C-alpha positions in Angstrom: -7.4 -21.2 -9.4 -9.5 -18.4 -7.8 -6.9 -17.1 -5.5 -7.6 -15.1 -2.3 -6.8 -11.4 -1.9 -6.0 -10.7 1.8 -6.2 -7.1 3.1 -4.6 -6.5 6.5 -5.1 -3.2 8.3 -2.2 -3.6 10.7 -2.2 -1.3 13.7 -0.4 -0.9 17.0 -3.6 -1.5 19.0 -5.9 -3.4 16.7 -5.7 -5.3 13.4 -8.6 -5.8 10.9 -8.5 -8.5 8.2 -10.6 -8.8 5.1 -10.5 -11.4 2.2 -11.8 -11.4 -1.3 -12.1 -13.6 -4.3 -12.9 -12.3 -7.8 -16.2 -14.2 -7.6 -17.3 -12.2 -4.5 -19.3 -9.0 -4.8 -17.7 -7.5 -1.8 -14.8 -8.5 0.5 -15.6 -10.4 3.7 -14.0 -9.5 7.0 -12.9 -11.6 10.0 -15.2 -11.0 13.0 -14.1 -11.9 16.6 -17.7 -12.8 17.4 -19.6 -15.0 14.9 -22.5 -13.1 13.3 -21.3 -9.7 14.5 -19.4 -6.8 13.0 -16.7 -6.8 15.7 -13.8 -6.7 13.3 -11.1 -5.2 15.5 -8.7 -7.9 16.6 -6.3 -6.8 19.4 -2.7 -6.8 17.9 -1.5 -9.1 20.7 0.2 -12.5 21.3 0.9 -14.1 24.7 2.5 -17.4 25.8 1.0 -19.6 28.5 3.1 -19.8 31.6 5.3 -22.9 31.6 3.8 -24.3 28.3 4.6 -23.9 24.6 1.0 -22.6 24.0 0.2 -19.3 22.4 -2.8 -17.1 22.5 -3.8 -14.4 20.0 -6.0 -11.3 19.9 -8.6 -11.1 22.7 -7.5 -14.4 24.2 -4.0 -13.1 24.5 -5.2 -10.1 26.4 -7.6 -12.1 28.6 -5.1 -14.8 29.6 -2.4 -12.2 30.3 -4.7 -10.1 32.5 -5.6 -13.3 34.5 -1.9 -14.0 35.1 -2.1 -17.3 33.1 0.1 -16.1 30.3 2.8 -13.5 29.5 2.0 -11.0 26.7 4.7 -9.8 24.2 3.6 -6.2 24.6 3.6 -3.6 21.7 4.3 -6.4 19.2 4.1 -4.2 16.1 6.4 -1.5 17.4 9.0 -4.0 18.6 8.8 -5.9 15.3 9.5 -2.7 13.4 12.5 -2.1 15.7 13.6 -5.8 15.3 13.6 -6.3 19.1 13.4 -9.5 21.1 11.3 -10.7 24.0 12.3 -13.1 26.9 9.3 -15.2 27.9 9.7 -18.0 30.4 13.5 -17.7 30.0 13.4 -18.2 26.2 14.3 -15.4 23.8 11.8 -14.8 20.9 12.1 -12.5 18.0 9.3 -9.9 17.8 9.2 -10.5 14.1 8.7 -14.2 14.5 5.9 -13.6 17.0 4.2 -11.0 14.7 4.4 -13.6 11.9 2.7 -16.1 14.2 -0.1 -13.6 15.0 -0.7 -12.9 11.3 -0.7 -16.6 10.5 -3.4 -17.1 13.1 -5.5 -14.3 11.6 -5.3 -16.1 8.2 -6.7 -19.2 9.9 -9.5 -17.2 11.6 -10.7 -16.1 8.1 -11.8 -19.7 7.4 -10.1 -19.4 4.0 -7.4 -22.0 3.0 -4.1 -20.5 3.9 -1.3 -21.8 1.7 1.2 -19.7 -0.3 -0.4 -21.1 -3.5 -3.9 -19.8 -2.3 -2.7 -16.3 -1.6 -3.1 -14.2 -4.8 -2.0 -11.0 -3.1 -1.3 -10.0 0.5 -2.0 -6.3 0.9 -0.9 -4.7 4.1 -2.0 -1.3 5.0 -0.9 1.1 7.7 -1.8 4.8 8.4 1.5 5.9 6.7 4.3 4.0 5.1 8.1 4.2 5.9 11.1 2.2 4.9 11.2 0.5 8.3 7.6 -0.7 7.8 8.3 -1.8 4.3 11.3 -3.9 5.5 9.2 -5.4 8.3 6.4 -6.4 5.9 8.9 -8.0 3.5 10.5 -10.0 6.3 7.0 -11.2 7.6 6.0 -12.2 4.1 9.1 -14.3 3.8 8.4 -16.0 7.2 4.9 -16.8 6.0 6.5 -18.3 2.8 4.5 -16.0 0.6 6.4 -14.9 -2.6 7.5 -11.3 -2.4 5.8 -10.4 -5.7 2.5 -11.1 -4.0 3.0 -8.5 -1.3 1.6 -5.0 -1.8 2.0 -2.1 0.7 -0.4 0.7 0.9 -1.2 3.6 3.2 -4.8 4.2 4.4 -5.5 7.0 1.9 -4.8 4.7 -1.1 -7.1 2.0 0.4 -9.8 4.7 0.7 -9.3 5.5 -3.0 -9.7 1.8 -4.0 -12.6 1.2 -1.8 -14.5 4.3 -2.9 -14.1 3.6 -6.6 -15.3 0.0 -6.2 -18.7 1.1 -5.0 -21.8 2.1 -7.1 -21.0 5.0 -9.5 -23.7 7.1 -7.8 -21.6 7.2 -4.7 -18.8 9.1 -6.4 -20.8 11.1 -8.9 -19.4 14.2 -7.1 -16.7 14.3 -4.4 -16.4 11.7 -1.7 -15.5 12.5 2.0 -13.8 10.2 4.4 -13.7 11.1 8.1 -11.5 9.1 10.4 -12.1 9.9 14.1 -10.3 9.0 17.3 -11.7 10.7 20.4 -11.3 14.5 19.9 -9.1 14.3 16.8 -10.5 13.8 13.3 -8.7 13.4 10.0 -10.6 14.0 6.8 -9.9 13.5 3.1 -11.8 14.5 0.0 -11.6 12.4 -3.1 -12.2 14.2 -6.4 -12.2 12.9 -10.0 -10.7 14.8 -12.9 -12.9 13.2 -15.7 -11.2 15.2 -18.4 -8.1 13.0 -18.3 -7.6 9.4 -19.5 -7.2 7.5 -17.4 -9.2 9.5 -14.9 -7.0 11.3 -12.5 -8.0 11.0 -8.8 -7.0 13.8 -6.3 -7.1 13.4 -2.5 -6.9 16.5 -0.3 -6.5 16.0 3.4 -6.8 17.9 6.6 -7.3 17.6 10.4 -9.6 19.2 13.0 -10.0 19.0 16.7 -13.4 18.9 18.4 -13.6 21.5 21.1 -14.6 20.6 24.6 -18.4 21.0 24.5 -21.2 18.8 23.2 -19.5 16.4 20.8 -22.5 16.2 18.4 -22.7 20.0 17.9 -18.9 20.4 17.7 -18.8 17.8 14.9 -21.8 19.5 13.1 -19.8 22.7 13.1 -16.8 21.0 11.5 -19.0 19.3 8.9 -20.7 22.6 7.9 -17.3 24.2 7.4 -16.2 21.3 5.2 -19.4 20.7 3.2 -21.3 24.0 2.9 -19.9 25.0 -0.5 -19.0 21.6 -1.9 -21.0 18.9 -3.7 -20.4 15.5 -2.0 -22.1 12.3 -3.1 -21.1 10.1 -0.1 -19.5 10.2 3.3 -17.5 7.4 5.0 -17.1 7.5 8.8 -14.4 5.3 10.2 -12.6 4.9 13.5 -13.3 4.4 17.2 -14.4 8.1 17.6 -17.8 7.3 16.1 -18.7 4.7 18.7 -21.5 5.4 21.2 -24.4 6.6 19.1 -23.7 10.2 19.9 -24.4 11.6 16.4 -27.9 13.0 16.0 -27.9 16.5 14.6 -24.6 15.9 12.7 -26.0 12.7 11.1 -29.2 14.5 10.2 -27.1 17.1 8.4 -24.9 14.5 6.7 -27.9 12.7 5.3 -29.1 15.8 3.3 -28.7 14.5 -0.3 -25.8 12.4 0.6 -25.2 8.7 1.3 -23.5 8.0 4.6 -21.6 4.8 5.6 -20.2 3.9 9.0 -17.7 1.1 9.7 -14.2 0.1 10.7 -13.1 -2.2 8.0 -13.0 0.2 5.0 -9.2 0.2 4.8 -8.9 -3.6 4.9 -11.6 -4.0 2.3 -10.0 -1.3 0.2 -6.8 -3.2 0.4 -8.5 -6.3 -1.0 -9.9 -4.3 -3.9 -6.4 -2.8 -4.5 -4.9 -6.3 -4.8 -7.5 -7.3 -7.3 -7.1 -4.1 -9.4 -3.3 -4.3 -9.4 -3.5 -8.0 -10.5 -5.8 -7.0 -13.4 -4.9 -3.4 -14.2 -6.5 -3.5 -17.6 -9.9 -3.0 -16.0 -8.8 -0.1 -13.8 -9.4 3.3 -15.4 -8.1 5.6 -12.7 -4.7 6.9 -11.6 -3.9 8.3 -8.2 -0.5 9.8 -7.3 -0.3 10.0 -3.5 2.6 10.5 -1.1 4.0 7.1 -1.6 3.5 6.8 -5.4 6.3 7.3 -7.8 6.0 10.7 -9.5 7.8 10.0 -12.8 7.9 7.5 -15.7 11.3 6.3 -16.7 11.7 4.6 -20.2 14.3 3.5 -22.7 14.0 4.1 -26.4 15.0 1.1 -28.3 15.1 -0.3 -31.9 13.6 -3.8 -32.0 14.7 -4.2 -35.6 11.5 -3.0 -37.3 10.7 0.2 -35.5 11.6 2.4 -32.5 9.7 1.8 -29.3 9.9 2.4 -25.6 10.6 0.0 -22.8 9.2 1.1 -19.4 11.6 0.8 -16.5 9.6 2.6 -13.8 5.9 3.6 -13.9 4.4 6.6 -12.1 1.7 5.6 -9.7 3.5 2.6 -8.4 4.5 2.4 -4.7 8.0 3.7 -4.6 8.9 1.4 -1.7 8.5 -1.6 -4.0 9.2 -0.1 -7.4 11.9 -1.9 -9.4 12.5 -2.5 -13.1 15.2 -4.2 -15.1 15.9 -5.2 -18.7 18.7 -6.3 -21.0 19.6 -4.5 -24.2 22.1 -4.8 -27.0 24.1 -1.6 -27.5 24.3 -0.1 -31.0 26.1 3.0 -32.2 27.7 5.2 -29.5 28.5 4.4 -25.9 25.4 6.3 -24.7 22.2 5.2 -23.1 19.2 7.5 -23.3 16.6 7.7 -20.5 13.2 9.4 -21.1 11.7 10.9 -18.0 8.1 12.0 -18.0 5.6 13.2 -15.4 2.3 11.3 -15.6 0.2 14.4 -16.3 2.5 15.8 -19.0 3.1 14.9 -22.6 6.6 16.5 -22.5 9.6 14.2 -21.8 13.1 15.1 -20.6 15.9 13.0 -22.1 19.0 12.2 -20.0 22.0 10.6 -21.7 24.5 8.5 -19.7 27.9 8.0 -21.3 29.4 4.6 -20.5 32.9 5.8 -19.9 35.6 3.1 -20.0 33.4 0.6 -21.9 35.7 -1.5 -24.1 35.6 -0.8 -27.8 33.8 -3.6 -29.6 32.0 -4.3 -32.9 28.5 -2.9 -33.1 25.8 -5.0 -31.5 28.4 -7.1 -29.5 27.7 -5.4 -26.1 24.9 -6.6 -23.9 23.9 -4.3 -21.0 21.8 -5.2 -18.0 19.9 -2.2 -16.7 18.4 -2.1 -13.2 16.2 0.7 -11.8 15.1 1.2 -8.2 13.4 4.1 -6.5 15.2 6.1 -3.8 12.1 8.1 -3.1 8.9 9.1 -4.8 10.8 11.6 -6.9 14.2 9.9 -7.5 15.3 6.7 -9.3 18.7 5.1 -9.3 19.9 3.4 -12.5 22.7 0.8 -12.5 24.0 -0.4 -15.9 26.3 -3.4 -16.0 28.4 -4.6 -19.0 27.5 -8.2 -19.6 29.7 -8.6 -22.7 28.5 -10.9 -25.5 29.3 -14.5 -24.6 32.6 -15.8 -26.0 32.7 -13.1 -28.6 33.2 -10.3 -26.1 33.8 -11.3 -22.4 32.2 -9.0 -19.8 34.5 -6.2 -18.5 32.6 -6.3 -15.1 32.3 -2.5 -15.4 29.1 -0.8 -14.1 27.8 2.7 -14.1 25.3 4.4 -11.7 23.1 7.3 -12.6 20.4 9.1 -10.5 17.3 10.4 -12.2 15.2 13.1 -10.5 11.8 14.4 -11.2 12.1 17.4 -13.6 11.6 20.7 -11.9 8.4 22.7 -12.5 8.8 25.3 -15.3 
């Protein structure tokens, strides 16, 4: 089945939703007005007075402003905090209402929404936190979508996936993203290190504030400071700050030997591309280590009976909020387990040995161990090893050992 990749750019004020199938050239986006590019759906839900009828997005705002409905205000913030609302004397969980809102957005896409049809649900926010990760996990459960189909990304990683799914000519040199909201702009340069395999992608970010004078000239000054001594193939402009058609001289400058794109659905489209790439990583030849990506590889060295090989427990580049790994091994020789820790850009590995103190003495190869790994942060991994015994031959001792692995220090 050609499953659907949903990309949801979830915001406090607005939400943008895109969808993608592998047979499509480019993700589509849900528009609030048919035939238009009005992709911003107000993140809002309201209940009709005296009736069990709910309104979403623009309708939620309209009916609430007319006094016909009561809005559950600041739904995303309250869902993160796990708060409740009382509407018409009935208590509702903010998380239940947010799940209703997202379910309605799925239906707006015109794509068949069933848990079987959802290949990946990719949710993106400006920056990730444990609280947001927990909320997204809960919402996915309420929508009856399996947790292994959920991917969480920040905006920068969505930019990375979007930019590298365009024509190669658009990233021949650096790529610039500018996200503007009124007077504040946030920018990010994407650069490729083509001397590595896979190709390493670097993002460098910064912020500027437009001074209180003619906006077009102020933005032109910022652009000249950013671009004057840098080769840039393409520029992406996103955010409400570019509304109003005020760019004239700044756009004229940008278009000098560069391609320029303006839109508001870059992050949601990038989320769709990310879902597809992470489902078929064999075709993705890039690696990006951002703020939320794990900064170390953790492996076990094992003997499979014919040769020594490595089992990967944790992989650098994975989102640490969702990174987990597990395996079962048979212990041979000493009561030690070796973990190999390696940075993604280094060939050198550090080896840490964990001695299983108190493990019962048994014949060789009669101890089965279950090893679970989970990330505490982007630079730290917790390992839990449990003695599983070996069936009736050697009952489990129920002992377990915990070890914390940290990113090796720079030499």
